[in-house]
C-alpha positions as CSV (number, residue, x, y, z in Angstrom):
1,M,0.0,0.0,0.0
2,N,1.2,3.5,-0.8
3,M,1.3,6.5,1.5
4,I,-1.1,9.3,0.6
5,R,-1.7,12.9,1.6
6,A,-5.0,13.8,3.1
7,T,-6.7,16.6,5.0
8,W,-8.5,16.5,8.3
9,K,-11.9,18.2,7.7
10,D,-15.0,18.2,9.8
11,G,-13.8,15.3,11.8
12,Q,-12.9,13.1,8.9
13,I,-9.8,12.2,6.9
14,V,-10.3,13.4,3.3
15,P,-7.7,11.9,0.8
16,D,-6.2,14.3,-1.7
17,G,-6.8,11.8,-4.4
18,P,-8.1,8.3,-5.1
19,V,-7.1,5.5,-2.7
20,D,-6.8,1.8,-3.8
21,W,-6.7,0.2,-0.3
22,P,-8.8,-2.8,0.5
23,D,-11.7,-2.4,3.0
24,G,-10.5,-3.0,6.5
25,A,-7.0,-1.8,5.8
26,R,-5.4,-0.6,9.1
27,L,-3.9,2.9,8.9
28,L,-1.2,4.9,10.7
29,V,-2.2,8.6,10.8
30,E,-0.1,11.5,12.0
31,P,-0.1,15.2,11.1
32,D,2.1,16.3,8.3
33,P,5.0,18.4,9.7
34,M,4.9,20.6,6.6
35,P,1.4,21.7,5.6
36,N,0.7,22.0,1.9
37,E,1.2,25.8,2.0
38,E,4.8,25.2,2.9
39,C,5.4,22.5,0.3
40,S,5.2,24.8,-2.7
41,D,7.2,24.1,-5.8
42,S,7.2,27.8,-6.7
43,P,10.5,29.4,-7.6
44,E,10.4,31.4,-4.4
45,A,9.7,28.4,-2.2
46,I,12.6,26.5,-3.9
47,A,14.9,29.5,-3.4
48,D,13.9,29.7,0.3
49,W,14.6,26.0,0.7
50,L,18.0,26.3,-1.0
51,R,18.9,29.2,1.3
52,W,18.0,27.2,4.3
53,Y,19.9,24.1,3.0
54,D,23.0,26.2,2.3
55,S,22.9,27.6,5.8
56,L,23.3,24.2,7.4
57,Q,26.6,23.5,9.1
58,P,28.4,20.2,8.5
59,L,28.0,17.6,11.2
60,I,31.5,16.9,12.6
61,F,31.9,14.0,15.1
62,T,34.8,13.7,17.5
63,D,36.5,10.3,17.4
64,E,34.6,9.3,20.6
65,E,31.2,10.4,19.1
66,R,31.9,8.5,15.9
67,A,32.8,5.3,17.8
68,A,29.7,5.6,19.9
69,W,27.5,6.2,16.8
70,E,29.1,3.2,15.0
71,A,28.6,1.0,18.0
72,E,24.9,2.0,18.3
73,R,24.4,1.5,14.6
74,Q,25.9,-2.0,14.7
75,A,23.8,-2.9,17.8
76,R,20.6,-1.8,16.0
77,S,21.6,-3.7,12.9
78,R,22.2,-6.9,14.9
79,G,18.9,-6.4,16.7
80,G,17.0,-6.0,13.4
81,K,18.5,-9.2,11.9
82,S,17.6,-11.2,15.0
83,N,14.0,-10.0,14.8
84,S,13.4,-11.0,11.2
């Protein structure tokens, strides 16, 4: 099943387009962190996003932070394999 966008209106979830899910399909619903107004593909919105992206600073780990991150990543990877 594919994820869709929808709007909460008058106490109901209203899909933005057709949905081909079977009756009885269970759903996971959470608010979209970026409402449609903020997801514009206009040149101005794209320029704003690029300015924001260019303002990001690189993430630089110390050796200790990198080792801790790698150990956590490997522990999660092992945990995921054992649950399959």
